[in-house]
C-alpha positions in Angstrom: 12.2 -46.0 29.6 9.9 -43.8 27.5 6.2 -44.6 27.0 3.9 -42.4 25.0 0.2 -43.2 25.3 -3.0 -41.1 25.2 -1.1 -37.8 24.8 1.1 -38.5 27.9 4.7 -39.3 28.4 5.7 -41.5 31.4 9.3 -41.7 32.2 10.4 -44.3 34.7 13.9 -44.0 36.2 15.3 -46.4 38.7 18.0 -44.8 40.9 20.6 -47.1 42.5 23.6 -46.6 44.8 25.5 -48.9 47.1 25.7 -47.6 50.7 26.1 -49.1 54.2 22.9 -50.2 55.9 22.6 -50.4 59.7 20.6 -52.8 61.9 17.3 -51.5 63.1 17.2 -50.2 66.7 15.6 -51.9 69.6 14.1 -49.4 72.0 11.9 -49.5 75.1 9.9 -46.4 74.3 6.2 -46.9 73.7 6.4 -44.6 70.7 9.5 -43.6 68.8 10.4 -41.9 65.5 13.4 -41.0 63.4 12.8 -38.1 61.0 14.9 -36.4 58.3 15.5 -33.0 59.8 15.3 -31.2 56.5 12.4 -32.8 54.7 10.4 -34.2 57.7 10.2 -37.7 56.1 9.7 -40.5 58.6 12.8 -42.7 58.3 12.0 -45.2 61.0 9.4 -45.6 63.7 8.0 -47.7 66.5 4.3 -46.9 66.9 5.4 -43.6 65.5 1.8 -42.5 64.7 0.1 -43.8 67.8 -1.4 -41.0 70.0 0.5 -40.8 73.3 1.1 -38.3 76.1 4.1 -36.1 75.5 4.8 -34.3 78.8 7.1 -31.3 78.6 8.1 -31.9 75.0 4.9 -29.8 74.7 7.1 -26.8 75.4 8.7 -27.0 71.9 5.5 -25.7 70.5 5.2 -23.1 73.2 8.6 -21.8 72.2 7.7 -21.7 68.5 4.7 -19.5 69.2 6.6 -17.2 71.6 9.3 -16.7 68.9 6.7 -16.0 66.2 4.3 -13.8 68.3 6.5 -11.8 70.7 9.7 -9.9 71.0 12.4 -11.3 73.2 12.7 -7.9 74.8 9.0 -7.7 75.7 8.3 -7.5 79.4 6.1 -10.2 80.9 4.1 -9.5 84.1 3.6 -12.7 86.0 0.0 -13.5 86.9 -1.3 -15.3 89.9 -2.2 -18.2 87.7 1.3 -18.5 86.3 2.9 -18.1 89.8 0.7 -20.9 91.1 1.9 -23.6 88.7 3.2 -26.8 90.4 6.8 -28.1 90.2 9.0 -28.1 88.3 8.9 -24.3 88.6 11.1 -21.2 88.8 9.1 -20.0 91.8 7.8 -16.9 89.9 5.9 -14.4 92.0 2.7 -12.6 90.9 3.6 -9.1 89.8 7.2 -9.9 88.9 8.4 -8.7 85.5 10.8 -10.6 83.3 11.9 -10.4 79.7 10.3 -12.8 77.3 13.8 -14.1 76.1 14.8 -14.8 79.7 11.7 -16.8 80.5 12.0 -18.6 77.2 15.5 -19.8 78.1 14.4 -20.9 81.6 11.5 -22.8 80.1 13.6 -24.7 77.5 16.7 -25.3 79.6 15.0 -26.3 82.9 11.4 -27.0 81.9 9.9 -24.6 84.4 6.1 -24.9 84.2 5.4 -21.4 85.6 7.4 -19.8 82.9 5.5 -21.6 80.2 2.2 -20.3 81.5 3.5 -16.8 81.9 4.7 -16.8 78.3 1.4 -18.3 77.0 -0.6 -15.6 78.8 1.6 -12.9 77.5 1.2 -14.0 73.9 -2.5 -14.8 73.9 -4.0 -13.3 77.0 -5.1 -16.7 78.4 -3.9 -20.3 78.5 -7.0 -21.5 76.7 -6.5 -19.1 73.8 -2.8 -20.0 73.6 -3.6 -23.7 73.4 -6.0 -23.1 70.5 -3.1 -21.4 68.8 -0.8 -24.3 69.6 -3.2 -26.9 68.1 -3.8 -24.7 65.0 0.0 -24.3 64.5 0.6 -28.0 64.8 -1.9 -28.7 62.0 -0.2 -26.1 59.8 3.2 -27.8 60.4 1.8 -31.2 59.4 1.3 -32.7 62.8 -1.9 -34.6 62.0 -2.8 -36.1 65.4 -1.7 -33.5 67.9 -3.9 -31.5 70.3 -2.7 -29.2 73.0 -4.5 -28.5 76.2 -1.6 -27.1 78.1 1.4 -24.9 77.3 3.7 -26.8 79.7 2.7 -30.4 79.3 1.2 -31.0 82.7 -1.5 -33.4 81.9 -3.0 -34.8 85.2 -6.0 -32.5 85.0 -6.5 -32.7 81.2 -8.4 -35.6 79.4 -6.1 -37.5 77.0 -8.2 -36.5 74.0 -7.4 -32.8 74.7 -3.7 -33.2 75.1 -1.7 -35.7 73.1 0.6 -36.2 70.2 2.6 -38.8 68.4 6.3 -39.5 68.1 6.3 -38.6 64.5 4.3 -35.4 65.1 6.7 -34.2 67.8 9.7 -34.8 65.6 8.0 -32.7 62.8 7.3 -29.9 65.3 10.9 -30.0 66.4 12.1 -30.0 62.8 10.1 -26.8 62.2 11.4 -25.2 65.4 15.1 -26.0 64.5 14.8 -23.9 61.3 14.6 -20.9 63.6 18.1 -19.7 64.5 17.1 -18.3 67.8 15.5 -21.5 68.9 18.7 -23.4 68.2 20.8 -20.9 70.1 18.4 -21.0 73.1 18.4 -24.8 73.5 22.2 -25.1 73.1 23.0 -22.8 76.0 24.9 -24.7 78.8 23.5 -22.3 81.4 22.2 -18.7 81.6 21.7 -16.2 84.4 18.5 -14.2 84.1 17.3 -11.1 86.0 13.9 -9.8 87.1 13.4 -6.3 85.5 13.8 -4.5 88.9 17.1 -6.3 89.4 15.9 -7.5 92.9 16.0 -11.2 91.8 18.2 -13.3 89.6 18.1 -17.0 88.6 20.9 -19.3 87.4 19.5 -21.8 85.0 21.5 -24.8 83.8 20.6 -27.0 80.9 19.1 -30.4 81.9 19.7 -31.9 78.5 22.4 -34.5 78.9 22.2 -35.4 75.2 24.1 -32.2 74.4 27.1 -33.4 76.2 27.0 -37.1 75.4 26.4 -37.3 71.6 28.5 -36.1 68.7 26.8 -33.2 66.9 23.9 -33.0 69.4 21.8 -29.9 69.1 19.6 -30.7 72.0 15.8 -30.0 72.1 13.5 -31.0 75.0 13.1 -33.5 77.8 9.8 -34.4 79.4 8.2 -36.4 82.2 4.8 -36.9 83.8 3.2 -39.9 85.5 1.0 -40.3 82.5 3.6 -39.9 79.8 6.7 -41.4 81.4 10.1 -40.2 80.4 10.2 -38.5 77.0 12.7 -36.8 74.8 12.8 -35.1 71.4 16.4 -34.8 70.3 18.3 -33.5 67.2 21.9 -34.1 66.0 23.8 -33.0 62.9 26.8 -34.8 61.5 28.5 -34.1 58.1 25.5 -32.0 57.0 23.0 -34.7 57.9 20.4 -33.5 60.5 18.3 -36.2 62.2 15.5 -35.7 64.7 14.3 -38.4 67.1 11.4 -38.7 69.5 11.0 -41.2 72.3 7.7 -41.2 74.2 7.2 -43.4 77.3 10.7 -44.7 77.5 9.9 -45.8 81.1 9.2 -44.6 84.5 11.4 -44.0 87.5 15.2 -43.9 87.5 15.5 -46.7 84.9 13.1 -44.9 82.5 15.1 -41.7 82.9 18.2 -43.4 81.7 16.4 -45.4 79.1 15.3 -42.2 77.2 18.9 -41.3 76.7 20.0 -44.8 75.5 16.9 -45.1 73.3 17.7 -41.8 71.7 21.4 -42.7 71.1 20.5 -46.0 69.6 18.1 -44.5 67.1 20.5 -41.8 66.2 23.3 -44.3 65.7 21.0 -46.3 63.4 20.1 -43.2 61.5 23.6 -41.9 60.8 24.7 -45.4 59.8 21.8 -46.1 57.4 20.6 -42.9 55.8 22.6 -40.6 53.5 22.0 -37.5 51.4 20.8 -38.4 48.0 19.5 -36.3 45.1 16.6 -37.9 43.4 16.2 -35.2 40.8 17.8 -31.9 40.1 16.3 -28.4 39.6 16.1 -27.7 35.9 16.6 -31.4 35.0 15.4 -32.3 31.5 12.3 -34.4 31.4 11.7 -34.5 27.7 10.2 -32.2 25.1 6.8 -31.1 23.9 5.8 -30.3 20.4 4.4 -26.8 20.0 1.6 -26.4 17.5 1.3 -23.3 15.3 4.6 -21.7 16.3 7.9 -21.2 14.5 9.4 -22.9 17.6 8.8 -26.5 16.9 9.2 -27.8 20.4 10.4 -26.7 23.9 12.3 -28.6 26.5 10.5 -29.6 29.6 12.4 -29.1 32.9 11.8 -29.6 36.6 10.8 -26.5 38.5 12.6 -27.8 41.7 14.9 -30.6 42.6 14.3 -33.3 45.2 16.8 -34.3 47.8 16.6 -36.2 51.0 18.0 -39.0 53.2 17.7 -42.5 51.9 19.0 -45.9 52.7 20.6 -48.2 50.1 17.5 -50.2 49.8 15.3 -47.2 49.3 17.6 -45.7 46.7 17.0 -48.8 44.6 13.3 -48.4 44.9 13.0 -44.7 44.1 11.1 -43.8 41.0 10.6 -40.6 39.1 7.4 -40.5 37.0 7.0 -37.7 34.5 3.7 -36.9 32.8 3.7 -34.5 29.8 1.4 -34.0 26.8 2.9 -34.9 23.4 1.9 -31.5 22.0 0.4 -28.2 23.0 -1.0 -25.1 21.2 1.0 -21.9 21.0 1.6 -19.5 22.6 3.8 -20.8 25.4 5.7 -18.6 27.9 9.1 -19.5 29.4 8.4 -21.1 32.8 4.8 -22.0 31.9 3.7 -25.3 33.5 3.4 -28.1 31.0 3.0 -31.2 33.2 4.1 -32.7 36.5 6.5 -35.2 38.0 6.0 -37.5 41.0 8.8 -38.9 43.1 7.7 -42.2 44.5 9.1 -44.7 47.0 7.2 -47.9 46.4 3.6 -46.7 46.8 4.4 -43.5 48.7 4.5 -40.2 46.9 7.4 -38.2 48.3 7.0 -35.1 46.2 5.1 -33.6 43.3 7.0 -31.2 41.1 5.7 -29.0 38.3 7.4 -29.3 34.9 8.0 -26.1 33.1 8.8 -24.9 29.5 12.4 -23.9 29.3 11.7 -21.1 26.7 8.9 -19.2 25.1 7.1 -20.3 21.9 5.1 -17.4 20.4 2.1 -18.2 18.2 2.1 -17.6 14.5 1.6 -14.0 13.4 -0.7 -13.2 10.5 2.2 -13.4 8.1 3.3 -16.7 9.6 -0.3 -18.0 9.1 -0.2 -16.9 5.4 3.0 -18.8 4.7 1.8 -21.8 6.7 -1.5 -21.9 4.7 0.2 -21.3 1.4 2.8 -24.1 2.1 0.0 -26.5 3.0 -2.1 -25.5 0.0 0.8 -26.2 -2.3 1.4 -29.5 -0.5 -2.2 -30.5 -0.9 -2.3 -29.8 -4.6 
């Protein structure tokens, strides 16, 4: 449908497709989220944006900052503070020296709290400075209600307002981390043997993530538990090119809660893969209309999308997707190829999923003096 009013063109496209639609999951977690691993869009949630304790899923952010601010071959000298961290720990000793990459593996596979503190101090000099960096990074990623007061997730001595996140935020943080090849390779290790620099001590570390072994296409990510948070898990899986990320926070306490976090995760994943499928809403270079160019030999230029828009959508959502295009009817020359002419919005009901610039497909130079002469002469003859 085309509508031209007040110098603007609004193009409304309804996009439809018939796909299978799964039943929504029923989970015990206090907060849960299912996120598109590529776009970060929240696909389903249960109290997904409610601030909750997140236990050792905190270490996902610790790993991100280590990968971005240190070399894996750097040598970490263990401080007294790091060595004094409570269980679960690797029993690090003050003065020991380990490579960053080895401590990173130990932290992510077995959730050792002393390794997290040792890495935080190596990167920032102190736990406090590292936590400030964690919170800042969360905001940059788009985690809107996340604050870190600990690099390892131990929260008994930290007020809730200084250390919390949401199911959605933790999934977004994981989505960011999973775009790092090294992060993916670390969390997928079944086990690893690491050595203290002097060779006097070694440690065999096995992966505590059962999800890796029990779910098709599982990529892993991170478990967590504290008395305050209960059993938590952020998980990722990829099937047929579709990457989903789930978070469950507070799936329960005790043995039953430990099992529940796995069953909650699998149920959400099953729902996601049965319900959401790749769908291209708009393509890069897609024609959006044309714009008249004033005072140029080029009478008009085609208007095309700068970027495409793809994502995971259910059958119901595909029927509700809308592409709105806003363009002027005309514009004064000169115009350069690639110049922005207008913008497009991808909307799902009232939610704006993306805003995309609309560009000129070619240049349209302004009249030269000779062109103006003939233009004026032509119009003069026409007038008289």
